[in-house]
C-alpha positions in Angstrom: 15.2 183.8 -27.2 11.5 183.1 -27.0 8.8 184.8 -29.1 7.8 186.9 -26.1 11.4 188.0 -25.7 11.6 189.2 -29.3 8.4 191.1 -29.1 9.7 192.7 -25.9 12.9 193.6 -27.7 10.9 195.1 -30.6 9.0 197.3 -28.2 12.1 198.5 -26.4 13.9 199.2 -29.7 11.3 201.5 -31.2 12.9 204.8 -32.1 16.4 203.7 -31.1 19.1 204.5 -33.6 21.9 202.4 -34.9 24.5 202.7 -37.7 26.6 200.4 -39.8 30.0 201.2 -41.5 32.6 199.2 -43.4 36.2 199.9 -42.8 39.7 198.9 -44.0 40.1 196.6 -47.0 36.9 195.6 -48.7 35.8 192.0 -48.8 33.1 190.2 -50.8 30.0 189.7 -48.7 30.1 193.0 -47.0 27.0 194.1 -48.9 25.1 191.1 -47.7 26.1 192.1 -44.2 24.9 195.7 -44.7 21.6 194.4 -46.1 21.0 192.1 -43.2 21.9 194.7 -40.5 19.8 197.3 -42.2 16.7 195.2 -42.6 16.9 193.5 -39.3 17.3 196.8 -37.6 14.2 198.2 -39.4 12.3 195.0 -38.7 12.7 195.4 -34.9 11.7 199.1 -35.1 15.1 200.9 -34.9 16.3 203.7 -37.1 19.2 202.6 -39.2 21.9 204.8 -40.6 24.5 204.0 -43.3 27.9 205.6 -42.7 29.6 206.1 -46.0 33.4 205.9 -46.5 34.1 204.1 -43.3 35.6 206.0 -40.3 36.4 208.9 -42.6 32.7 209.4 -43.1 32.1 209.1 -39.4 34.7 211.8 -38.7 33.5 214.1 -41.5 29.7 213.6 -40.8 27.2 215.5 -42.9 25.9 213.6 -45.9 28.2 210.7 -45.1 25.7 209.5 -42.5 22.3 208.8 -44.1 19.1 207.3 -42.8 18.4 204.0 -44.5 15.1 202.6 -45.7 14.1 199.1 -46.5 14.8 199.6 -50.2 18.1 201.4 -49.6 19.7 197.9 -49.6 17.6 196.3 -52.4 19.5 194.3 -55.0 23.0 194.7 -53.4 23.4 191.1 -52.0 25.1 189.9 -55.2 27.5 192.9 -55.5 31.2 192.7 -54.6 33.0 195.4 -52.6 30.9 197.6 -50.3 28.3 200.0 -51.7 28.7 202.4 -48.8 32.5 202.7 -49.4 35.5 202.0 -47.2 38.5 204.1 -46.4 41.6 203.9 -44.2 41.2 206.9 -41.9 44.2 208.5 -40.2 42.0 211.2 -38.6 40.1 208.6 -36.6 43.4 207.5 -35.1 43.7 210.9 -33.4 41.8 212.1 -30.3 40.5 215.1 -32.3 39.1 212.8 -35.0 37.3 210.6 -32.5 35.8 213.7 -30.8 34.3 214.7 -34.2 33.0 211.2 -34.8 31.3 211.2 -31.4 29.7 214.5 -32.1 28.3 213.2 -35.5 26.8 210.2 -33.8 25.2 212.2 -31.0 23.8 214.6 -33.5 21.9 211.7 -35.2 21.0 210.1 -31.9 23.1 207.0 -32.6 24.2 204.9 -29.7 24.6 201.5 -31.4 27.4 201.0 -34.0 28.1 197.9 -36.1 31.6 197.9 -37.7 32.5 195.5 -40.5 36.2 195.3 -41.0 39.5 193.7 -40.0 41.2 193.5 -36.6 42.6 197.1 -37.0 39.1 198.5 -37.6 37.6 196.5 -34.8 40.3 197.6 -32.4 39.7 201.2 -33.3 36.0 200.7 -32.6 36.8 199.3 -29.1 39.0 202.3 -28.3 36.2 204.6 -29.4 33.8 202.9 -27.1 36.1 202.9 -24.1 36.7 206.7 -24.6 33.0 207.4 -25.2 32.1 209.1 -21.9 35.3 211.2 -22.0 34.6 212.2 -25.6 31.1 213.4 -24.5 32.5 215.3 -21.6 34.9 217.1 -23.9 32.0 217.9 -26.3 30.0 219.3 -23.4 33.0 221.5 -22.2 33.4 222.8 -25.7 29.7 223.7 -25.8 29.1 221.4 -28.9 26.5 219.4 -27.0 24.4 219.9 -23.9 24.5 218.0 -20.6 21.1 216.6 -21.5 22.3 215.3 -24.8 25.3 213.7 -23.1 23.1 211.9 -20.6 20.7 210.7 -23.3 23.7 209.2 -25.2 25.8 208.1 -22.2 26.6 204.7 -23.6 27.8 203.4 -27.0 27.3 199.8 -27.9 29.7 198.3 -30.4 29.4 195.0 -32.3 31.9 193.9 -34.9 31.7 191.7 -38.1 35.0 190.5 -39.4 35.5 191.3 -43.1 38.8 190.0 -44.3 39.8 187.8 -47.2 42.8 186.5 -45.2 40.7 184.6 -42.6 43.3 185.8 -40.1 41.0 186.7 -37.1 41.1 184.3 -34.2 37.9 183.0 -32.7 35.7 182.7 -35.8 35.9 179.7 -38.2 35.6 182.0 -41.2 35.7 185.7 -41.9 33.5 187.5 -44.4 35.2 187.4 -47.9 37.6 184.5 -47.4 35.5 182.0 -49.3 34.9 184.4 -52.2 38.7 185.1 -52.4 39.3 181.3 -52.6 36.8 181.2 -55.5 38.8 183.8 -57.4 42.0 181.9 -56.8 40.7 178.5 -57.8 39.1 179.9 -61.0 42.5 181.2 -62.0 44.4 178.1 -61.0 42.0 175.9 -62.9 42.4 178.1 -66.0 46.2 178.2 -65.6 46.4 174.4 -65.3 45.0 173.9 -68.8 47.6 176.1 -70.5 50.4 174.8 -68.3 49.5 171.2 -69.3 49.5 172.1 -73.0 53.0 173.6 -72.8 54.5 171.5 -70.0 55.1 174.6 -68.0 55.6 175.4 -64.3 53.6 178.2 -62.8 54.4 180.2 -59.7 51.2 181.8 -58.3 51.4 184.6 -55.8 48.4 185.1 -53.6 47.6 187.6 -50.9 48.6 187.0 -47.3 51.3 189.3 -45.9 51.0 187.8 -42.4 48.6 184.8 -42.9 48.9 181.9 -45.2 45.3 180.7 -45.2 44.6 181.6 -48.8 47.8 180.0 -50.0 47.4 176.9 -47.9 43.7 176.1 -48.7 44.2 176.9 -52.4 47.2 174.5 -52.5 45.1 171.8 -50.7 42.2 172.4 -53.1 44.3 172.4 -56.3 46.8 169.7 -55.4 49.7 172.1 -55.8 53.2 170.7 -55.8 54.6 173.1 -53.3 53.3 176.0 -51.1 55.0 178.7 -49.1 53.2 180.3 -46.2 54.5 182.8 -43.5 53.6 180.5 -40.6 55.8 177.6 -41.9 59.1 178.8 -43.5 60.9 176.0 -45.3 64.1 174.6 -43.7 67.6 175.1 -45.0 68.1 173.3 -48.3 64.4 173.8 -49.4 65.6 174.6 -52.9 67.0 171.1 -53.4 63.9 169.5 -51.9 61.4 171.5 -53.9 63.3 170.9 -57.2 63.4 167.1 -56.4 59.7 167.1 -55.8 58.9 168.9 -59.0 61.2 166.6 -61.0 59.7 163.5 -59.4 56.2 164.5 -60.3 57.1 164.6 -63.9 59.5 161.6 -64.2 57.7 159.1 -62.0 54.2 160.6 -61.9 53.8 161.5 -65.6 52.7 165.0 -64.9 53.1 167.7 -67.6 52.9 170.7 -65.3 53.9 172.0 -61.9 52.0 174.5 -59.7 53.7 176.4 -56.9 51.7 178.7 -54.7 53.4 181.4 -52.6 51.8 183.8 -50.1 53.0 187.3 -50.6 54.5 187.3 -47.0 56.4 184.0 -47.5 59.8 183.9 -45.7 62.6 181.4 -45.2 63.7 180.1 -41.8 66.0 183.1 -41.3 63.2 185.6 -42.0 64.4 186.5 -45.5 61.5 187.1 -48.0 60.9 184.4 -50.6 59.7 186.1 -53.8 57.8 184.5 -56.7 60.5 185.7 -59.1 63.2 184.0 -57.1 61.3 180.7 -57.2 60.7 181.1 -61.0 64.5 181.7 -61.6 65.4 178.8 -59.4 63.2 176.3 -61.3 64.3 177.5 -64.7 68.0 177.4 -63.8 68.0 174.0 -62.0 65.4 172.1 -64.0 65.2 173.9 -67.2 61.4 174.1 -67.1 59.6 176.9 -68.9 58.3 178.7 -65.8 55.9 181.7 -65.5 54.8 183.9 -62.6 51.2 185.0 -62.1 50.6 187.6 -59.3 46.8 187.5 -58.5 46.8 190.8 -56.6 43.5 192.6 -56.1 41.5 190.2 -58.3 41.2 188.2 -55.1 39.1 191.0 -53.5 36.9 191.4 -56.6 34.0 189.6 -58.2 30.7 188.4 -56.9 30.5 187.1 -53.3 30.1 183.3 -53.0 27.0 181.7 -51.7 28.9 180.8 -48.4 29.8 184.5 -47.9 26.3 185.7 -48.6 24.8 183.3 -46.2 27.5 183.9 -43.6 27.1 187.7 -43.8 23.3 187.4 -43.6 23.4 185.2 -40.5 26.1 187.3 -38.7 24.3 190.6 -39.7 21.0 189.5 -38.1 22.8 188.3 -35.0 24.7 191.6 -34.8 21.5 193.6 -34.5 20.1 191.4 -31.8 23.4 191.6 -29.9 23.5 195.4 -30.2 20.0 195.9 -28.9 20.4 193.4 -26.1 23.6 195.1 -24.9 24.0 197.1 -21.7 26.7 199.5 -20.5 28.3 196.5 -18.7 28.3 194.3 -21.9 31.8 194.1 -23.4 32.2 194.9 -27.1 31.8 191.7 -29.0 32.5 190.3 -32.5 29.9 188.1 -34.2 31.7 185.0 -35.4 31.0 181.6 -36.9 31.3 178.4 -34.8 30.5 175.5 -37.0 27.1 176.5 -38.4 26.1 178.9 -35.7 26.6 182.6 -35.0 28.4 183.2 -31.7 29.3 186.3 -29.7 33.0 186.6 -29.1 34.6 189.1 -26.7 36.4 191.6 -29.0 39.4 192.1 -26.7 40.0 188.3 -26.4 39.9 187.9 -30.2 42.4 190.7 -30.9 44.8 189.5 -28.2 44.8 186.0 -29.5 45.3 187.2 -33.1 48.3 189.3 -31.9 49.8 186.2 -30.3 50.1 184.6 -33.7 52.2 187.4 -35.1 54.3 187.5 -31.8 55.1 183.8 -32.2 56.1 184.3 -35.9 58.3 187.3 -35.0 60.0 185.1 -32.3 60.4 182.2 -34.8 58.1 179.9 -32.8 56.5 178.7 -36.0 55.0 175.5 -34.8 53.2 177.5 -32.1 52.1 180.0 -34.7 50.4 177.3 -36.7 48.6 176.0 -33.6 47.5 179.5 -32.7 45.9 179.9 -36.2 43.5 177.2 -35.0 42.8 173.5 -35.3 41.4 173.9 -38.9 44.5 175.6 -40.1 46.8 173.1 -38.4 44.8 170.2 -39.9 44.9 171.8 -43.4 48.7 172.1 -43.1 49.2 168.5 -42.0 46.9 167.1 -44.6 48.5 169.1 -47.4 52.0 167.7 -46.4 50.7 164.1 -46.3 49.0 164.3 -49.7 51.5 166.4 -51.6 54.7 164.5 -50.7 54.7 160.8 -51.4 56.8 158.9 -48.9 56.4 155.1 -49.3 55.5 153.5 -46.0 58.1 151.6 -44.1 56.1 148.5 -44.3 53.0 147.2 -46.0 49.9 146.4 -44.0 47.8 143.3 -44.4 44.8 145.3 -45.3 43.1 146.4 -48.5 40.1 148.6 -49.0 37.8 149.5 -51.8 36.5 153.0 -52.7 33.2 153.4 -54.6 30.8 156.3 -55.5 27.1 155.7 -54.9 24.1 157.8 -55.9 23.9 160.9 -58.2 27.2 162.6 -59.0 28.3 165.5 -56.7 31.2 167.9 -57.1 33.9 167.1 -54.6 33.6 163.3 -54.9 36.9 163.2 -56.8 38.7 165.2 -54.1 37.5 162.7 -51.5 38.7 159.8 -53.6 42.1 161.4 -54.2 42.8 162.1 -50.5 41.5 158.6 -49.5 43.7 156.8 -52.0 46.8 158.7 -51.1 46.1 158.5 -47.4 45.5 154.8 -47.7 48.7 154.2 -49.5 50.6 156.2 -46.9 49.2 153.9 -44.3 50.6 150.9 -46.3 47.2 149.6 -47.4 46.3 148.3 -50.9 43.7 150.5 -52.4 41.1 149.4 -54.9 38.8 151.6 -57.0 35.3 150.4 -58.0 33.5 151.6 -61.1 29.8 152.3 -61.0 29.0 151.9 -57.3 27.5 148.8 -55.7 26.6 147.4 -59.2 30.3 147.6 -60.1 31.3 145.9 -56.9 28.9 143.1 -57.7 30.2 142.8 -61.2 33.8 142.8 -60.1 34.7 146.1 -61.7 37.6 146.6 -59.3 41.1 147.8 -60.1 44.1 148.7 -58.0 44.9 152.4 -57.6 48.3 154.0 -57.1 49.5 157.4 -55.9 49.5 159.0 -59.3 46.3 157.4 -60.4 44.5 160.4 -58.8 46.8 163.2 -59.9 44.7 166.2 -61.0 41.4 164.9 -59.6 40.6 167.7 -57.1 39.4 170.2 -59.7 37.2 167.8 -61.7 33.5 167.6 -61.1 31.1 164.6 -61.3 32.5 161.2 -60.5 35.6 159.8 -62.3 35.0 156.4 -60.8 31.5 156.3 -62.1 28.4 156.1 -59.9 25.0 154.3 -59.9 22.0 154.5 -57.6 21.8 150.7 -57.3 21.4 149.4 -53.8 23.2 146.2 -52.7 20.3 144.1 -51.4 19.6 142.6 -54.8 23.3 141.8 -55.4 24.5 140.6 -52.1 25.8 137.2 -53.3 27.9 138.7 -56.0 29.2 141.5 -53.8 30.3 139.0 -51.2 32.1 137.1 -54.0 34.0 140.2 -55.1 35.0 141.0 -51.5 36.3 137.5 -51.1 38.1 137.4 -54.5 40.0 140.7 -53.9 40.4 140.2 -50.1 38.8 143.5 -49.4 39.2 144.4 -45.7 37.1 147.7 -45.6 34.7 149.7 -47.7 34.7 153.5 -48.2 31.5 154.6 -49.8 31.3 158.2 -51.1 27.8 159.2 -52.0 24.3 160.4 -51.1 21.3 158.9 -49.5 21.8 155.7 -51.5 25.3 155.4 -50.1 24.1 155.6 -46.5 21.1 153.2 -47.2 23.4 150.8 -49.0 25.9 150.6 -46.0 22.9 150.1 -43.7 21.7 147.2 -45.9 25.3 145.7 -45.9 25.4 146.0 -42.1 22.0 144.3 -41.7 23.2 141.5 -44.0 26.1 140.7 -41.7 23.9 138.1 -39.9 24.0 136.1 -43.2 27.4 136.9 -44.5 30.6 136.9 -42.4 32.4 138.5 -45.4 30.5 141.7 -44.7 31.9 142.0 -41.2 34.4 144.5 -42.3 34.6 148.3 -41.4 32.5 150.5 -43.6 32.2 154.3 -43.7 30.1 156.7 -45.7 31.4 160.1 -46.8 28.1 162.1 -47.5 28.4 163.5 -51.0 25.2 164.9 -52.6 23.8 168.2 -53.8 20.6 167.6 -51.7 22.3 167.7 -48.3 19.9 165.0 -47.2 22.2 162.4 -45.6 21.6 161.9 -41.8 24.6 162.3 -39.5 26.1 165.5 -41.0 25.1 169.1 -41.2 26.9 169.4 -44.6 27.5 167.0 -47.5 30.3 167.2 -50.1 28.8 168.8 -53.3 26.1 170.9 -51.6 28.1 174.1 -51.6 28.9 173.8 -55.3 25.2 173.2 -56.1 24.1 176.2 -54.1 26.7 178.3 -55.9 25.5 177.0 -59.3 21.9 177.8 -58.4 22.8 181.2 -57.0 24.8 182.3 -60.1 21.9 181.2 -62.3 19.4 183.2 -60.3 21.7 186.2 -60.4 21.7 186.0 -64.2 18.0 185.4 -64.4 17.3 188.5 -62.3 19.8 190.5 -64.3 18.1 189.5 -67.6 15.1 191.6 -66.5 17.1 194.7 -65.6 15.7 196.5 -68.7 12.2 195.2 -68.0 10.0 196.7 -65.4 8.2 194.5 -62.8 9.0 190.9 -63.6 8.8 187.9 -61.3 10.7 184.7 -61.9 9.6 181.3 -60.6 12.7 179.0 -60.4 12.7 175.3 -59.6 15.6 173.7 -57.8 16.6 170.1 -57.3 16.9 168.4 -53.9 14.2 165.7 -53.9 12.1 166.3 -50.8 14.9 168.1 -49.0 14.5 171.9 -49.1 18.1 172.8 -48.2 19.2 173.7 -51.7 16.1 176.0 -52.3 16.4 177.6 -48.8 20.2 178.2 -49.0 19.9 179.6 -52.5 17.0 181.7 -51.4 19.1 183.3 -48.6 22.1 183.8 -51.0 20.1 185.6 -53.7 17.6 187.4 -51.5 14.6 185.5 -52.8 11.0 186.7 -52.0 9.9 183.2 -51.1 11.2 179.6 -51.2 8.7 176.8 -51.1 9.9 173.5 -49.6 8.3 170.3 -48.4 9.4 170.7 -44.8 7.6 174.0 -44.4 4.0 173.1 -45.4 2.0 175.7 -47.3 -1.5 175.9 -48.7 -3.4 178.1 -51.2 -4.0 180.8 -48.6 -0.2 181.0 -48.1 0.3 181.3 -51.9 -2.3 184.0 -52.1 -0.7 185.9 -49.3 2.7 185.7 -51.0 1.3 187.0 -54.3 -0.4 189.9 -52.6 2.8 190.7 -50.6 4.9 190.7 -53.8 2.3 192.8 -55.6 2.5 195.4 -52.9 6.3 195.5 -53.2 6.1 195.7 -57.0 3.7 198.7 -56.8 6.5 200.7 -55.1 10.3 200.5 -55.7 10.9 196.8 -56.4 11.3 195.9 -60.1 12.1 192.2 -59.9 10.9 189.3 -57.8 12.3 185.8 -57.4 10.4 182.8 -56.1 12.2 179.5 -55.5 10.4 176.1 -55.5 11.9 172.8 -54.4 11.1 170.2 -57.0 9.0 168.0 -54.6 7.7 170.6 -52.2 4.1 169.9 -53.0 2.2 167.2 -55.0 -0.4 169.6 -56.4 1.2 173.0 -56.3 3.7 172.3 -59.1 6.1 174.8 -60.6 3.7 175.3 -63.5 0.8 175.9 -61.1 2.7 178.5 -59.1 3.8 180.2 -62.4 0.2 180.4 -63.6 -1.1 181.6 -60.3 1.5 184.4 -60.1 0.9 185.3 -63.7 -2.9 185.5 -63.3 -3.0 187.3 -59.9 -0.2 189.8 -60.8 -1.1 190.4 -64.5 -1.9 194.1 -64.0 1.3 194.7 -61.9 4.0 192.3 -63.1 4.6 189.5 -65.7 6.0 186.1 -64.7 8.5 183.7 -66.2 9.5 180.2 -65.2 13.0 178.5 -65.1 13.8 174.9 -64.2 17.5 174.7 -63.3 17.7 170.9 -63.5 21.0 169.1 -63.8 23.0 172.4 -64.1 23.1 172.1 -60.3 25.1 168.8 -60.5 27.7 170.1 -63.0 30.7 172.4 -62.9 34.0 172.3 -61.1 33.8 171.8 -57.3 33.9 174.9 -55.1 36.9 175.5 -52.9 34.8 174.5 -49.9 33.8 171.1 -51.4 37.3 170.4 -52.6 38.7 171.1 -49.1 35.8 169.4 -47.3 36.0 166.3 -49.4 39.8 166.2 -49.0 39.6 166.4 -45.2 36.8 163.8 -44.9 38.7 161.4 -47.2 41.8 161.6 -44.9 39.8 161.3 -41.7 37.8 158.4 -43.1 41.0 156.4 -43.9 42.4 157.1 -40.4 39.2 155.8 -38.9 39.2 152.7 -41.1 42.8 152.0 -40.3 42.0 152.2 -36.6 39.0 149.9 -36.9 41.0 147.4 -39.0 43.7 147.2 -36.4 41.1 146.8 -33.5 39.2 144.1 -35.3 42.1 142.0 -36.7 42.1 138.6 -35.1 43.6 135.2 -36.0 44.7 136.4 -39.5 41.5 138.0 -40.5 39.3 141.1 -40.0 36.0 140.5 -38.2 34.1 143.7 -37.4 30.4 143.1 -36.5 29.7 145.9 -33.9 27.5 148.8 -34.9 30.4 151.1 -34.4 32.2 149.6 -37.4 29.6 150.9 -40.0 29.3 154.6 -39.8 28.6 157.9 -41.5 31.4 160.5 -41.1 30.0 164.0 -40.9 30.4 167.6 -39.6 28.1 168.2 -36.7 28.3 171.8 -35.7 32.1 172.1 -35.7 33.2 168.5 -34.8 33.9 165.8 -37.4 32.2 162.7 -36.0 31.4 159.1 -36.9 27.8 158.0 -36.2 26.8 154.3 -36.6 24.2 153.8 -39.4 22.1 151.8 -36.9 21.7 155.0 -34.8 20.9 157.1 -37.8 18.2 154.7 -38.9 16.0 155.8 -36.0 16.2 159.5 -37.1 15.7 158.9 -40.8 12.6 159.5 -42.9 13.1 156.8 -45.5 10.0 157.6 -47.4 11.2 161.1 -48.2 14.9 160.2 -48.0 16.1 162.7 -45.4 16.7 163.2 -41.7 13.6 163.7 -39.5 15.1 166.8 -37.9 17.1 169.3 -40.1 19.2 172.0 -38.4 18.9 174.5 -41.2 15.2 175.0 -40.8 16.0 177.6 -38.2 17.3 179.8 -40.9 13.9 180.0 -42.6 12.5 182.8 -40.5 15.6 184.9 -41.4 14.9 184.3 -45.1 11.3 185.5 -44.7 12.2 188.5 -42.5 14.8 189.8 -45.0 12.1 189.6 -47.7 9.8 191.8 -45.5 7.4 189.2 -44.4 5.9 189.7 -40.9 7.1 186.5 -39.5 7.7 185.4 -35.9 11.2 184.6 -34.6 10.1 182.2 -32.0 12.5 179.6 -33.4 15.4 182.1 -33.5 18.2 181.2 -31.0 20.5 184.1 -30.3 24.3 183.5 -30.4 25.9 182.4 -27.1 29.0 184.2 -25.7 32.0 182.0 -26.5 35.3 182.8 -25.0 38.4 182.7 -27.1 41.2 180.5 -25.7 43.9 178.3 -27.1 41.7 175.3 -26.3 38.6 176.8 -28.1 40.5 177.6 -31.3 42.2 174.2 -31.4 39.1 172.4 -32.6 39.1 171.5 -36.3 35.9 173.0 -37.7 36.2 171.2 -41.0 36.4 174.4 -43.1 
């Protein structure tokens, strides 16, 4: 959409009315969606109504349908649940109830409806839309509305946002609330692991998922659980013996002091008989004699604050929902706004619902392999990777290859997950696996040791780098690095790290002309909080850092809840790359986020201060300004703090906070654990393939550009890009890519903070049809 198109849209939307409601089970992130829909609607000139208590409020009408203002959704982005309430409504399932709902919308002049809920809620919305003209005819016949009113409201546009912690809706990579639910689950698993280790206990954890095993599967993958039960993959006959043997083996040969078993509430055996958590507990106690406890997580998975991912997801989808609603015509089919990689897309609602129903049909008919495929490529990949990493099966034969794993650059949460999966995947391929302490410096010094399957047990939940990491680049140590590669007969290198890791592999590649020993396959897994490595949209560790910064900002804002009119200036890390500041800004609803890539001057700062002062004179009590640490040479954090303090002294006071290395600490988020794990496995598969292709006359000789790559997620495809290609698109002075995809999110950040900003860079979501082929792509989530 061009700037002219948006201005035209704003002109045509003036005075149009739209409404938003949340329905069914609540999900963290719904409030961020409500905020985005409300503010985007007001921004383009529409009247926006909030419908309280879901479809029940729509049927009952009255005070349940309230006109929203900009400040109606202030300070709700960080809240769990839904501030406008949700309810399961039997009345809306009846014709009479839908007639009442139609009357209440017409009375307010509403012809655009955004529904945030699960597949049942969205199916109900589609039925409502299909019946709309008949409902109006009935209202005219009953004399409740006039012919003129019916003609004025002849069409109802519907757009859906999927709010479900189960991530069970086909077509979208992630549903609103799923990532937050994983946060709750992983917090509990991490806590339980400490007490289980102390007492040598086994724990059976039951998570939600009556019909979908997404939460159970991803939490098992992210925690390294010993066994998982999901509805889509019932265990075969004799599973009791296999599971007990697995649990016993992890203690006797692996030295583990605990066992974790995760079970989805809808778990069944191959005959369709439910498998309960208590049955599993009794089985372990009776057969193995382990002290075993059950923890049922229940509705704690729906509670708590939404994660950064869910806040950003909801904001992006909410803005797109408004554009889709206001562009819709009577011929436009009802659509759902979903996520495809890193972009919002418009999905035909009927296609999504039909594909989702096919999954349950396949499960009912015991076509479980098909059910897993219908869940999508990401689900199928998660399942296959979990099985390969959890169950150690020695390879039938050893390969002739060995590879070394090293961490390079600053520590990033998720590095250890990538190391764990790479080690185990390498051993499964029959390779010898070496770990290297302290990055390229350790490789030069010969700090190399062999790693086994159980060397990496329990690594997924640990932050920082257990191998140790340094920023040292290899150019000044090439001779010694070559000596180490020769001594240990290293056939391939896996580098897990940030910009230094990418730059280091580029240096090794360029040194191949002088050292044949460096003609071996090399791959970089991007792992940095800065998200500044070329060749990928996301880096391992970035999600954890954004969550750390977000939670800190939440607390900083809350600290002023008893103080009127206070502005906080918060400095984030990231070097010259502004992703961390921008993503955090979207997640916390910041008033501004200053970054290097979006140049600003003193006039911009003055405008921002005046803008915030005007907001503070009215209903806003707190302001939040984010500043990337290297966004400007002269406009430092201290300068901006003093400027805001001086210019706003009669309206607000100002405080400064530098988050610092807090952003590098903490346990990795579920996203980073899962992402690191998947990239580790895919990197080893790629290395194994390159080793086989380049093995000649008893040795590996790989000197083509395609044998030194960065593995990354680009939109929704995991790809390998040669470092030589990336060199052309890299700004080495500022250590980041020359083009950064996330800059297109900046106008949304400004708009949601009530700045009059142009959307000339905004690209509306495309229509993406939902087919078995489209869902088969592994998105990396």
